[in-house]
A tleap script that builds the chain and sets N, CA, C and O, in Angstrom:
source leaprc.protein.ff14SB
mol = sequence {
  NMET GLU GLU ASN ILE ASP ILE LEU ILE VAL
  GLU GLY LYS ILE LYS GLU ALA ILE GLU ILE
  LEU GLU ARG GLU LEU SER HIE TRP GLU ASN
  GLU GLU LYS LEU LEU VAL LEU GLY GLU LEU
  TYR TYR LYS ALA GLY ARG SER VAL GLU ALA
  LEU ASN LYS PHE ASN ALA VAL LEU LYS VAL
  ASN PRO ASP ASN ALA LYS ALA MET ALA TYR
  VAL THR MET ILE ASN ASP ILE LEU ASN PHE
  TYR HIE LYS ASP LEU LEU ASN CPRO
}
set mol.1.N position { -58.086 66.799 -11.261 }
set mol.1.CA position { -56.799 67.125 -10.540 }
set mol.1.C position { -55.821 66.141 -10.884 }
set mol.1.O position { -54.645 66.504 -10.844 }
set mol.2.N position { -56.069 65.019 -11.198 }
set mol.2.CA position { -54.855 63.907 -11.448 }
set mol.2.C position { -54.123 64.523 -12.744 }
set mol.2.O position { -52.898 64.423 -12.806 }
set mol.3.N position { -54.801 65.128 -13.732 }
set mol.3.CA position { -54.126 65.600 -14.874 }
set mol.3.C position { -53.080 66.541 -14.607 }
set mol.3.O position { -51.992 66.545 -15.183 }
set mol.4.N position { -53.520 67.505 -13.527 }
set mol.4.CA position { -52.573 68.597 -13.116 }
set mol.4.C position { -51.293 68.007 -12.494 }
set mol.4.O position { -50.199 68.495 -12.777 }
set mol.5.N position { -51.398 67.104 -11.765 }
set mol.5.CA position { -50.319 66.423 -11.148 }
set mol.5.C position { -49.270 65.861 -12.139 }
set mol.5.O position { -48.063 66.089 -12.050 }
set mol.6.N position { -49.913 65.031 -13.181 }
set mol.6.CA position { -49.308 64.503 -14.361 }
set mol.6.C position { -48.336 65.426 -15.141 }
set mol.6.O position { -47.195 65.190 -15.539 }
set mol.7.N position { -49.054 66.477 -15.246 }
set mol.7.CA position { -48.464 67.649 -16.228 }
set mol.7.C position { -47.367 68.390 -15.290 }
set mol.7.O position { -46.346 68.807 -15.835 }
set mol.8.N position { -47.519 68.535 -14.129 }
set mol.8.CA position { -46.430 69.081 -13.187 }
set mol.8.C position { -45.233 68.083 -13.194 }
set mol.8.O position { -44.063 68.459 -13.250 }
set mol.9.N position { -45.578 66.931 -13.140 }
set mol.9.CA position { -44.448 65.922 -13.071 }
set mol.9.C position { -43.707 65.866 -14.397 }
set mol.9.O position { -42.480 65.776 -14.434 }
set mol.10.N position { -44.445 65.918 -15.450 }
set mol.10.CA position { -43.552 65.926 -16.743 }
set mol.10.C position { -42.785 67.154 -16.958 }
set mol.10.O position { -41.765 67.152 -17.647 }
set mol.11.N position { -43.301 68.324 -16.321 }
set mol.11.CA position { -42.551 69.700 -16.433 }
set mol.11.C position { -41.534 69.743 -15.457 }
set mol.11.O position { -40.889 70.790 -15.398 }
set mol.12.N position { -41.223 68.731 -14.597 }
set mol.12.CA position { -40.366 68.772 -13.723 }
set mol.12.C position { -40.555 69.581 -12.463 }
set mol.12.O position { -39.615 69.870 -11.723 }
set mol.13.N position { -41.890 69.957 -12.237 }
set mol.13.CA position { -42.129 70.675 -11.050 }
set mol.13.C position { -42.656 69.687 -9.994 }
set mol.13.O position { -43.866 69.564 -9.804 }
set mol.14.N position { -41.747 68.993 -9.319 }
set mol.14.CA position { -41.718 68.076 -8.306 }
set mol.14.C position { -42.284 68.848 -7.001 }
set mol.14.O position { -43.363 68.551 -6.489 }
set mol.15.N position { -41.721 69.526 -6.684 }
set mol.15.CA position { -42.217 70.488 -5.378 }
set mol.15.C position { -43.729 70.737 -5.395 }
set mol.15.O position { -44.485 70.461 -4.463 }
set mol.16.N position { -44.105 71.327 -6.636 }
set mol.16.CA position { -45.661 71.661 -6.601 }
set mol.16.C position { -46.368 70.372 -6.596 }
set mol.16.O position { -47.306 70.212 -5.816 }
set mol.17.N position { -46.017 69.489 -7.357 }
set mol.17.CA position { -46.932 68.102 -7.185 }
set mol.17.C position { -46.863 67.536 -6.032 }
set mol.17.O position { -47.863 66.895 -5.707 }
set mol.18.N position { -45.803 67.577 -5.144 }
set mol.18.CA position { -45.885 66.984 -3.965 }
set mol.18.C position { -46.730 67.793 -2.990 }
set mol.18.O position { -47.323 67.187 -2.097 }
set mol.19.N position { -46.835 69.188 -3.099 }
set mol.19.CA position { -47.822 69.844 -2.220 }
set mol.19.C position { -49.138 69.624 -2.591 }
set mol.19.O position { -49.949 69.504 -1.673 }
set mol.20.N position { -49.561 69.539 -3.818 }
set mol.20.CA position { -50.829 69.074 -4.163 }
set mol.20.C position { -51.301 67.883 -3.706 }
set mol.20.O position { -52.432 67.785 -3.230 }
set mol.21.N position { -50.404 66.793 -3.822 }
set mol.21.CA position { -50.738 65.501 -3.134 }
set mol.21.C position { -50.855 65.439 -1.651 }
set mol.21.O position { -51.707 64.724 -1.123 }
set mol.22.N position { -49.951 66.230 -0.902 }
set mol.22.CA position { -49.988 66.268 0.338 }
set mol.22.C position { -51.362 66.779 0.910 }
set mol.22.O position { -51.924 66.283 1.886 }
set mol.23.N position { -51.842 67.874 0.145 }
set mol.23.CA position { -53.171 68.491 0.642 }
set mol.23.C position { -54.185 67.460 0.199 }
set mol.23.O position { -55.171 67.386 0.932 }
set mol.24.N position { -54.155 66.703 -0.773 }
set mol.24.CA position { -55.227 65.859 -0.924 }
set mol.24.C position { -55.095 64.570 0.025 }
set mol.24.O position { -56.129 63.971 0.320 }
set mol.25.N position { -53.982 64.168 0.464 }
set mol.25.CA position { -53.902 63.097 1.254 }
set mol.25.C position { -54.337 63.265 2.603 }
set mol.25.O position { -54.673 62.303 3.293 }
set mol.26.N position { -54.349 64.699 3.098 }
set mol.26.CA position { -54.814 65.066 4.319 }
set mol.26.C position { -56.279 64.607 4.663 }
set mol.26.O position { -56.634 64.326 5.807 }
set mol.27.N position { -57.038 64.562 3.631 }
set mol.27.CA position { -58.406 64.240 3.511 }
set mol.27.C position { -58.697 62.785 3.494 }
set mol.27.O position { -59.659 62.396 4.157 }
set mol.28.N position { -57.973 61.911 2.804 }
set mol.28.CA position { -58.194 60.388 3.027 }
set mol.28.C position { -56.723 59.736 2.540 }
set mol.28.O position { -55.792 60.417 2.108 }
set mol.29.N position { -56.707 58.406 2.686 }
set mol.29.CA position { -55.520 57.637 2.446 }
set mol.29.C position { -55.848 56.852 1.056 }
set mol.29.O position { -56.814 56.112 0.872 }
set mol.30.N position { -54.969 57.134 0.252 }
set mol.30.CA position { -55.320 56.582 -1.173 }
set mol.30.C position { -54.005 55.791 -1.620 }
set mol.30.O position { -52.969 56.421 -1.837 }
set mol.31.N position { -54.055 54.569 -1.739 }
set mol.31.CA position { -52.837 53.875 -2.283 }
set mol.31.C position { -52.180 54.260 -3.180 }
set mol.31.O position { -50.962 54.343 -3.025 }
set mol.32.N position { -52.805 54.627 -4.441 }
set mol.32.CA position { -52.247 55.306 -5.526 }
set mol.32.C position { -51.650 56.665 -5.505 }
set mol.32.O position { -50.641 56.955 -6.148 }
set mol.33.N position { -52.251 57.423 -4.809 }
set mol.33.CA position { -51.720 58.775 -4.432 }
set mol.33.C position { -50.368 58.630 -3.472 }
set mol.33.O position { -49.368 59.326 -3.649 }
set mol.34.N position { -50.466 57.795 -2.607 }
set mol.34.CA position { -49.347 57.513 -1.500 }
set mol.34.C position { -48.178 57.245 -2.464 }
set mol.34.O position { -47.128 57.887 -2.483 }
set mol.35.N position { -48.479 56.275 -3.214 }
set mol.35.CA position { -47.282 55.552 -4.126 }
set mol.35.C position { -46.578 56.742 -4.892 }
set mol.35.O position { -45.394 57.041 -4.732 }
set mol.36.N position { -47.494 57.411 -5.783 }
set mol.36.CA position { -46.996 58.568 -6.436 }
set mol.36.C position { -46.165 59.579 -5.565 }
set mol.36.O position { -45.083 60.012 -5.963 }
set mol.37.N position { -46.656 59.898 -4.490 }
set mol.37.CA position { -46.162 60.773 -3.557 }
set mol.37.C position { -44.708 60.290 -3.056 }
set mol.37.O position { -43.764 61.061 -2.885 }
set mol.38.N position { -44.672 58.996 -2.860 }
set mol.38.CA position { -43.443 58.385 -2.384 }
set mol.38.C position { -42.465 58.404 -3.529 }
set mol.38.O position { -41.268 58.522 -3.268 }
set mol.39.N position { -42.862 58.301 -4.733 }
set mol.39.CA position { -42.004 58.185 -6.089 }
set mol.39.C position { -41.394 59.593 -6.169 }
set mol.39.O position { -40.212 59.819 -6.429 }
set mol.40.N position { -42.361 60.534 -5.908 }
set mol.40.CA position { -41.981 62.103 -6.023 }
set mol.40.C position { -40.875 62.368 -5.150 }
set mol.40.O position { -39.856 62.902 -5.588 }
set mol.41.N position { -41.018 61.988 -3.779 }
set mol.41.CA position { -40.111 62.193 -2.759 }
set mol.41.C position { -38.895 61.814 -3.082 }
set mol.41.O position { -37.919 62.547 -2.919 }
set mol.42.N position { -38.823 60.477 -3.637 }
set mol.42.CA position { -37.680 59.807 -3.954 }
set mol.42.C position { -36.892 60.368 -4.983 }
set mol.42.O position { -35.668 60.420 -4.862 }
set mol.43.N position { -37.553 60.847 -6.113 }
set mol.43.CA position { -37.127 61.599 -7.140 }
set mol.43.C position { -36.480 62.869 -6.724 }
set mol.43.O position { -35.560 63.335 -7.397 }
set mol.44.N position { -36.916 63.455 -5.643 }
set mol.44.CA position { -36.380 64.819 -5.150 }
set mol.44.C position { -35.444 64.512 -4.231 }
set mol.44.O position { -34.926 65.458 -3.636 }
set mol.45.N position { -35.048 63.233 -3.930 }
set mol.45.CA position { -33.843 63.019 -3.122 }
set mol.45.C position { -34.216 62.987 -1.743 }
set mol.45.O position { -33.288 63.021 -0.936 }
set mol.46.N position { -35.403 62.927 -1.301 }
set mol.46.CA position { -35.942 62.830 -0.060 }
set mol.46.C position { -36.430 61.446 0.415 }
set mol.46.O position { -37.611 61.144 0.590 }
set mol.47.N position { -35.329 60.622 0.605 }
set mol.47.CA position { -35.462 59.181 0.773 }
set mol.47.C position { -36.171 58.894 2.175 }
set mol.47.O position { -36.791 57.834 2.255 }
set mol.48.N position { -36.137 59.759 3.316 }
set mol.48.CA position { -36.752 59.377 4.454 }
set mol.48.C position { -38.373 59.572 4.261 }
set mol.48.O position { -39.191 58.755 4.683 }
set mol.49.N position { -38.672 60.637 3.640 }
set mol.49.CA position { -40.092 60.979 3.487 }
set mol.49.C position { -40.725 59.901 2.456 }
set mol.49.O position { -41.871 59.488 2.632 }
set mol.50.N position { -39.954 59.480 1.411 }
set mol.50.CA position { -40.352 58.541 0.524 }
set mol.50.C position { -40.596 57.217 1.153 }
set mol.50.O position { -41.623 56.566 0.957 }
set mol.51.N position { -39.687 56.870 1.859 }
set mol.51.CA position { -39.843 55.524 2.799 }
set mol.51.C position { -41.120 55.544 3.674 }
set mol.51.O position { -41.819 54.542 3.822 }
set mol.52.N position { -41.391 56.766 4.255 }
set mol.52.CA position { -42.575 56.875 4.906 }
set mol.52.C position { -43.963 56.636 4.071 }
set mol.52.O position { -44.895 55.967 4.518 }
set mol.53.N position { -43.966 57.195 2.959 }
set mol.53.CA position { -45.061 57.061 2.059 }
set mol.53.C position { -45.146 55.513 1.544 }
set mol.53.O position { -46.237 54.961 1.406 }
set mol.54.N position { -44.018 54.916 1.297 }
set mol.54.CA position { -44.108 53.577 0.849 }
set mol.54.C position { -44.646 52.697 1.820 }
set mol.54.O position { -45.482 51.842 1.528 }
set mol.55.N position { -44.149 52.889 3.095 }
set mol.55.CA position { -44.572 52.043 4.108 }
set mol.55.C position { -46.052 52.393 4.408 }
set mol.55.O position { -46.747 51.451 4.788 }
set mol.56.N position { -46.648 53.640 4.290 }
set mol.56.CA position { -48.144 53.890 4.335 }
set mol.56.C position { -48.783 53.166 3.227 }
set mol.56.O position { -49.907 52.725 3.464 }
set mol.57.N position { -48.255 52.948 1.999 }
set mol.57.CA position { -48.865 52.289 1.039 }
set mol.57.C position { -48.941 50.621 1.445 }
set mol.57.O position { -49.917 49.969 1.075 }
set mol.58.N position { -47.955 50.052 2.149 }
set mol.58.CA position { -48.145 48.752 2.535 }
set mol.58.C position { -48.928 48.548 3.780 }
set mol.58.O position { -49.263 47.423 4.149 }
set mol.59.N position { -49.206 49.580 4.396 }
set mol.59.CA position { -50.195 49.563 5.409 }
set mol.59.C position { -51.533 49.242 4.678 }
set mol.59.O position { -52.235 48.286 5.010 }
set mol.60.N position { -51.821 50.034 3.739 }
set mol.60.CA position { -53.109 50.112 2.909 }
set mol.60.C position { -53.140 48.587 2.108 }
set mol.60.O position { -54.201 47.962 2.111 }
set mol.61.N position { -52.038 48.073 1.485 }
set mol.61.CA position { -52.042 46.972 0.724 }
set mol.61.C position { -50.703 46.491 0.984 }
set mol.61.O position { -49.753 47.089 0.478 }
set mol.62.N position { -50.521 45.485 1.711 }
set mol.62.CA position { -49.246 44.622 1.888 }
set mol.62.C position { -48.722 44.063 0.859 }
set mol.62.O position { -47.501 43.911 0.834 }
set mol.63.N position { -49.484 43.658 -0.159 }
set mol.63.CA position { -48.959 43.079 -1.400 }
set mol.63.C position { -48.563 44.036 -2.619 }
set mol.63.O position { -48.249 43.600 -3.726 }
set mol.64.N position { -48.617 45.426 -2.274 }
set mol.64.CA position { -47.947 46.178 -3.329 }
set mol.64.C position { -46.485 46.003 -3.618 }
set mol.64.O position { -45.652 46.391 -2.799 }
set mol.65.N position { -46.159 45.467 -4.684 }
set mol.65.CA position { -44.962 45.074 -5.064 }
set mol.65.C position { -44.014 46.135 -5.341 }
set mol.65.O position { -42.814 46.088 -5.068 }
set mol.66.N position { -44.657 47.143 -5.929 }
set mol.66.CA position { -43.786 48.354 -6.392 }
set mol.66.C position { -43.242 49.129 -4.926 }
set mol.66.O position { -42.084 49.517 -4.769 }
set mol.67.N position { -44.205 49.245 -4.027 }
set mol.67.CA position { -43.896 49.847 -2.731 }
set mol.67.C position { -42.889 49.001 -2.044 }
set mol.67.O position { -41.954 49.511 -1.427 }
set mol.68.N position { -43.066 47.667 -2.139 }
set mol.68.CA position { -42.134 46.866 -1.233 }
set mol.68.C position { -40.792 46.827 -1.906 }
set mol.68.O position { -39.820 46.591 -1.188 }
set mol.69.N position { -40.605 47.035 -3.242 }
set mol.69.CA position { -39.389 47.283 -3.966 }
set mol.69.C position { -38.690 48.433 -3.603 }
set mol.69.O position { -37.474 48.415 -3.411 }
set mol.70.N position { -39.480 49.579 -3.480 }
set mol.70.CA position { -38.887 50.811 -3.109 }
set mol.70.C position { -38.364 50.857 -1.645 }
set mol.70.O position { -37.389 51.522 -1.295 }
set mol.71.N position { -39.086 50.114 -0.870 }
set mol.71.CA position { -38.920 50.145 0.569 }
set mol.71.C position { -37.432 49.364 0.964 }
set mol.71.O position { -36.629 49.639 1.855 }
set mol.72.N position { -37.404 48.225 -0.126 }
set mol.72.CA position { -36.135 47.289 0.093 }
set mol.72.C position { -35.047 48.312 -0.331 }
set mol.72.O position { -34.125 48.611 0.428 }
set mol.73.N position { -35.182 48.802 -1.494 }
set mol.73.CA position { -33.993 49.723 -2.127 }
set mol.73.C position { -33.710 50.788 -1.247 }
set mol.73.O position { -32.511 51.011 -1.078 }
set mol.74.N position { -34.541 51.525 -0.625 }
set mol.74.CA position { -34.223 52.566 0.301 }
set mol.74.C position { -33.447 52.070 1.499 }
set mol.74.O position { -32.406 52.619 1.861 }
set mol.75.N position { -33.989 50.985 2.128 }
set mol.75.CA position { -33.524 50.459 3.352 }
set mol.75.C position { -31.970 50.115 2.817 }
set mol.75.O position { -31.010 50.611 3.406 }
set mol.76.N position { -31.808 49.330 1.788 }
set mol.76.CA position { -30.411 49.075 1.416 }
set mol.76.C position { -29.501 50.152 1.410 }
set mol.76.O position { -28.383 50.048 1.916 }
set mol.77.N position { -29.949 51.279 0.816 }
set mol.77.CA position { -29.152 52.479 0.569 }
set mol.77.C position { -28.952 53.067 1.960 }
set mol.77.O position { -27.813 53.407 2.279 }
set mol.78.N position { -29.940 53.213 2.796 }
set mol.78.CA position { -29.751 53.784 4.202 }
set mol.78.C position { -28.854 53.035 5.115 }
set mol.78.O position { -28.264 53.571 6.054 }
set mol.79.N position { -28.758 51.585 4.763 }
set mol.79.CA position { -27.897 50.755 5.599 }
set mol.79.C position { -26.751 50.475 5.086 }
set mol.79.O position { -26.036 49.677 5.693 }
set mol.80.N position { -26.306 51.046 3.878 }
set mol.80.CA position { -24.895 50.739 3.215 }
set mol.80.C position { -23.798 51.276 4.274 }
set mol.80.O position { -23.720 52.409 4.748 }
set mol.81.N position { -23.001 50.197 4.506 }
set mol.81.CA position { -21.830 50.737 5.270 }
set mol.81.C position { -20.552 50.072 4.625 }
set mol.81.O position { -20.513 48.855 4.438 }
set mol.82.N position { -19.497 50.919 4.288 }
set mol.82.CA position { -18.356 50.357 3.751 }
set mol.82.C position { -17.208 51.068 4.749 }
set mol.82.O position { -17.059 52.288 4.820 }
set mol.83.N position { -16.419 50.081 5.512 }
set mol.83.CA position { -15.631 50.685 6.330 }
set mol.83.C position { -14.457 51.525 5.785 }
set mol.83.O position { -13.948 52.434 6.441 }
set mol.84.N position { -14.045 51.159 4.515 }
set mol.84.CA position { -12.888 51.813 3.929 }
set mol.84.C position { -13.381 53.358 3.641 }
set mol.84.O position { -12.552 54.268 3.652 }
set mol.85.N position { -14.670 53.585 3.403 }
set mol.85.CA position { -15.182 54.798 2.888 }
set mol.85.C position { -15.115 55.689 4.396 }
set mol.85.O position { -14.978 56.912 4.361 }
set mol.86.N position { -15.203 55.102 5.432 }
set mol.86.CA position { -15.343 55.961 6.608 }
set mol.86.C position { -14.161 56.027 7.283 }
set mol.86.O position { -14.030 56.867 8.174 }
set mol.87.N position { -13.012 55.047 6.916 }
set mol.87.CA position { -11.793 55.190 7.554 }
set mol.87.C position { -10.549 55.030 6.480 }
set mol.87.O position { -9.902 53.996 6.313 }
set mol.88.N position { -10.400 56.009 5.942 }
set mol.88.CA position { -9.343 56.082 4.748 }
set mol.88.C position { -7.997 55.731 5.203 }
set mol.88.O position { -7.056 55.735 4.409 }
savepdb mol mol.pdb
quit
């Protein structure tokens, strides 16, 4: 099954890969699959869903550096504020 997901990602079929991983995760929590799913959501521009998956990775393994980097990056993007952009 893992090979199918890799093929879908290479072919740019992000939505299909997300659907497969979501179905698989409904049965168990797997750090690697949560991380890949978070990356796919991020790649698809769905930052909030990606953040949720990366936080789930950190619940399983608080020392996962890649998940922590994504959480920090997404939070920085979501918290960005520039008053001149809001009040021209």
